[in-house]
N, C-alpha and C positions, 0 to 999 in steps of 0.2 A: 503494499499500500503506500502510496506516495502521500507524505504530509507537508504541509507548508505551514509553519508556526510563526506567528507574528508575537514578539514580545515589547513591553514599554519599560519594564523597570526590574526590580529584584523578585518580586511575585512570579513573574513570567520566566524569569532567568532559572530559578530552581525548579520550577515545574518542567522547562526544557532540559535540564540537565538530567533530571530523574529519568523522563520519557527516554532520552538517549540511552541512559543506564541499562534501561530493562526493555527496549524495543525488540520485538520479535524479528528474527531474521527474515529478510525479504522486503522489511518496510525500508523506506526511504525518507530522509528529513532534510527539508530546506528551513534555514532560520533567517527570517527578517526582522530586524528589529525597527521599530518605530522611530521618525525623527522626534526630537525633543530639544527644549521644551515644546509642547504645543501650545499655541494661544487658547486665550480663554473663550474667545469665540472663533471658530474656522468658519469663514465666509466663503471659502472655495475648496472643498475637499480634493478636488481634482487636482490643485496645484501641489497639495501636500503629498498625494500618492504618485504623483508622476515622477517624483525623484526616487521611487523604491526599485524602479528596474522591473516591476512586474510583468511576468508573461508566464505561458504555458498551462498545462492541464494538469490538477490536483485533485487526488481523491478525497482528500479532506482539509479543510483548512482548520487549524486550532487557533483560537484569536485569545491573547492573553493581554487585553487592554487593562489599564489601571485608572482610568479616567472616563467621562464621558465625553470629552474631546476624540479621545482614542476610538471610542465604540463608534462615534458618527463617522468616522471614516470608512466603516465595513462596506456600505452600499457602493462607494467609489471604487474600493477595493475589487470588489466583485464584478464590476463592469469591465475589469481589465485582466481577469484571470478566469478560466473555467473551474468551478469545483463543484464535486457531487454533493458536498453538505459543509455546514460549518457548525463547530462547537466553540462558543463563545461564553466561557464561564465568568461568574461574578461573584466572589467571596466576600464583597464589600458592597453595601448598598448604594452608596455615594458614587460609585464606577458607573452603576447603570441602574438609574432610577426607572420604575416600572413604564413611565409614558415614553421614555426613549426605548425602551426594550420592544414596547410595541410598534412603535415607528419603526424600527430597523426590521423587526420580523416583517410588516408589511412590505418595505422596499425590496429586501431579500426575496419575497416570495412572488413578487411581482417579477423578480429576474429569473424565477424557475429555481431557486435555490433555496433548499430546507437547512433552517438553522435550529438549533438548540441553545437555551440560555441555563445552563445547571447552576443552582445556588444551593449549596456549596458544590465545588467541582467534583467532590467525593460521592455525591448523591447521582451522577450519571449513570444512568441504564440505557440497555437498546430501547429504540422508538421505534423498529421497523424501517429505518433506513440504512440500508446496506454499509456505507462508510462509518458511519456513527458507531452502529454495531459491533463492526468489526474492531474499531477503537476499544469500544465498551467491554469487550470480551477481555481487554488486557489492564485497561486504566477506567475505573470509576468508582462505584460503590463497591467496598472492599468485600471479597470473598476469600476465606481462609479455610484451610486443613489443618487439623490439629491431632496431635498423638497424646494421649496422658496414660500415667500409670501411679497407683497408688494416691490418687487425687491430687496430681501435682502435673503441671503442662510440662510435657518433653520435647514437644517438636511443635513448630507451626511453619507452615508453607504459605506462602502467598500465591493465589490462583489468581486474584485481579486485586490490584492495589490502587490506591489514593494516588493521584497524578501527583501529588505533591512530594512523595516518597515516605509518607508518615506509615504507610501500611508495612511495608519493610523494615522500619526503625520499631514498630512494634514486634514484630515476628522476631526480631533478633533478642529482644529484651524479654519477653514475656515467659519463655521457658524457665522453670525453677518456681513460678507462680501457683499457689494453690487455686485449684480449680474453682473454686466459689469467690475467689478475689479477683479472676482472670478478666472478667468482662469490664469492671469498674477500673482495674489497672490499665487496660488497653485505653480507655478513655481519657485517662490522664496520660498515658505516654504520647497519645495523640496531640493533645494540648501543649506539652512541653517538647514536640520536636524540634523546632515550634510549629505548629499549626500555621498556615498562610491565611486562614478565614480572620475576617475582622472580631474583635472582641466589643464592638459597639453594637446595641441592641438595634437589630435591623426590622423596619416596619412589615418587611415581606414574612419574617417567623414570628415577630413579637419576641424575639429572643436573639441571643448574640450568635453569629454564623459559626464563631469556634466550638459553641456548645452543641450545635448541629452536628458538626464534625466529629465531635466525642462520641456523640450518641450512635452514629453511623459505625464507629469502630466498635463500640459495645455490642451493637446487634450482630456484627460480623462474627465476633467472639462468641456470642450466645448462640448462632447458628452453627458454628463450627463444631462448638461442644456437643450441642444436640445431635449432629450427624456422627461424631465419634463415640458418642454413647450407644447410639443405634447401632453401628457398626459393632460394636463389643469391644 
């Protein structure tokens, strides 16, 4: 699969690095950093995008913007490249207010491009769009395989990990934990990774995104322990 990944700052850079470490064989990645600093109001997105040297066909665009100004460039970008779909996560509400999300979704759908805006990125799941689903098999809502012995976690294998890398981090540190403590410890490990999600209360959730990410990790551990118990 051919990925075109845009980054704007340290949030995107860390995700880019983690995806690069865990990319399945046969995937190719091109990284395009967005120019900066972007003006508060972008009157002509075409002028900004023109200097990026965009071209070609891509199976998937992963857009890691960190401001409304960055997200507003998406329609102009998709007028210059052909892409099967776009994943544009937002782990901070201030980067992508819901009104702007709706506007961008409409503009991209008018261009014939499917887009998904996971909040947080570690909630990404298949949606029936092949490029998104293929990416989400490897990166997104965590899925684990665990082995336990005498009430203690012995081994954790990452089947699907959070794009930021926190799932692999917890998988390395969870062995040796009592089974009854494993889910809670996983949630704490993700938040001390550090998780890239905002600590500010998000009007989308009425909670801080970092807490959402912690609960996502907890559920992944709970599900893996149930499956381990079922296998005996």
